[in-house]
N, C-alpha and C positions, 0 to 999 in steps of 0.2 A: 181290018186295021181301019180305024175310025179317025177321020181328019178334022182337025179343029175349024170351028165356023170363024167368020172375019172378028167378030166380037170377042169369041174365046181366046184368040190370038192376040188381040189387043190387050185382055186382061194380063195375059202372061207378057207380054211386052212391057206393060206399065208396070206391073211387079218387079220385073228386073231392072228396067232403065232408071226409075226415079232412085233406086237406091246405088245405081253406079254415078247417077249424077250427084247424090249427095254424098258419097265416098270419094268423088273426084273434087268437089268444094272442098270437103274437110282436108284432103291431102295439100290441096292449093294453099289453104289458109295456113297449114302448118310449114308448108315451104316458105311462103311469105314471111311468116313471123321468123321464122328461123333464119331469114336473111339468104337463103339458097338460091343461087342465081341457076337458070335453067341450062347454061352453057358449063356448068360445073360436072365435075364426074358424079354427083349424087342424083342426077335426073334418071339415069338409068336403073338404079337402085329403087327409086319411087315406081318407076314404070313397072318394075318386075314385082314390087309389093302389090301392087292393083292386079297385075295380070296372075300373080301365082298363088295370092293370099285371099284377096277380096273376091275376085269372079268365082273361084270354085266355092266359096260359101255361099254366094249370092245363087249359084246356080243350084246347089243342094237344097238351100230353101225354097226356090221355086218350083222344084221338083216334089218336096214334101208338102206343101200348101196345097190344102183343098178348096178349090175355087168352085165358084155357085155353079153346081150342074155338071162338074166334071173333075177329074183329077190326073195326075200323070201315074202311070206305071211302069217302073223299070224291068224289063224282061230280058234275062240272061239266056 
């Protein structure tokens, strides 16, 4: 089993985290523009959207990406 180097793990982290930040920013803008307050019942719906829709998409993209010098392979 091959371990990732520090810089390889930084590449993967950057790939995932900047998309998380971007999606969080967009969801925050939509929430603010719609006038939804965080203490209203819509907040759990927005969180569920992020956790169950956006995160699986981002993880799938991260696993399929060919990084410089390495790539992930899922073994079943």
